[in-house]
Structure formats: C-alpha cells, structure tokens
N, C-alpha and C positions, 0 to 999 in steps of 0.2 A: 314321694320318697321319704324315708325316715331319716331324720337328722340326728346326729350324735351331739350330745351336750358337750360343752367345753370341759372335758374331764382330764385330769392329769393321770397319765398312765404310769403304772409301775415301770420298772426298767424297760429300756428300749425294746421294741419289737424287732424281729427278724423274719421276713417273709422268705419262704423257700419254695421254688417252683421249677419244674422242668420246662424247657423252652417249647417242647412239642407234647405237652401233657394232653392225652385224649379226653380226660375227664374234666379238668379245671384249666381253662385257657390261661396261658402265661400272661396275656395282656391284663387279665383281672388281678393277678398278683401284683403286677407293676402298678396298676391304678391304686390298689390298697396300700402298697408301700409308699407311694407318693402322698396319698391322703393322710397317712399317719406319720409322714416324714421319717420313714424307717428304711433301712437298707433292704435290698432284694438280693437273695442268693439264687442265681440262675444256673441250673444244670443244663448244659448244652446236649440235650438228647430227649428221648421220649420216655414215658413212664409216669407213674404217680406214686408218691410217697417213697422217700429214700433216706431221709435223715436218720442217723444213728443205727443203721442196719449193718454196717461193716462192708457194704458194697462199694461205696465211694469215699475214700479217705479224705478227699478235699472237702466234701460236704460235712462229714463227721467232725473234722478238725475245726471247721468254721463255726458250726453250731455249738460245739463244746466251748470254744473260745468266747462266743457271744454269751453263752449262759454264765460263764465265769466272770467275764468282764463286759456287762451289757452297757454299751455306749453307742452313740451315733457313729456308724461306720459307712464306708463307701459301698456301692453296689459291688457284688462279687460274682465271678463266673467260675464254674467248675467244669472244665471240659474232660469228662471221664475221671480217671484217677490222677490227673496232672496236678501240679502245684497250684496254689491259690493265685488268681489274677484279680487285681482290683481295677475298677473302671476310672 
C-alpha cells in the first residue's frame, strides 16, 4: 500500500458519490471521506458524476456552498431534488 505523508491539505475536501454508482462504489467514497476527515455528499440514486450539472439542485447548492465556505461539515444526503439533509 502507498502511504500518504502527513500533509496539510488546502481547504477542506468534499467527496460526492451516488449511493448506487455502477462505476465507482459508494463505499470507496465513504472510506476516502473518512481517511481525509472530510464530509461525504451522498446522492440517493444511481449514476456517475452529477455535481454542477443543473440536474440536482441539492447537489449543486451543496457543492457551491462548500467551494465558497470550505470548512468541516457533516455528511449530507441529497434524495433527488429535495432539500439538503444533514446526518
């Protein structure tokens, strides 16, 4: 295994993943989010890549908010075009 050096990252990371992504398993996004102590934005559905496409307003708003105000946040779930839910 390759080990990452203890490096200070720039602004907080935000991992974005579909719960049923056929290409990149959601569990891998969850593990990466945990490894980097970062929030995970989970879209409750299938598909791959969705951020900033205008398809899901919950995802778009969450990503834009994180880019403007990057800080440690809670995990977030976007069930379709519904309002943001925090865990």
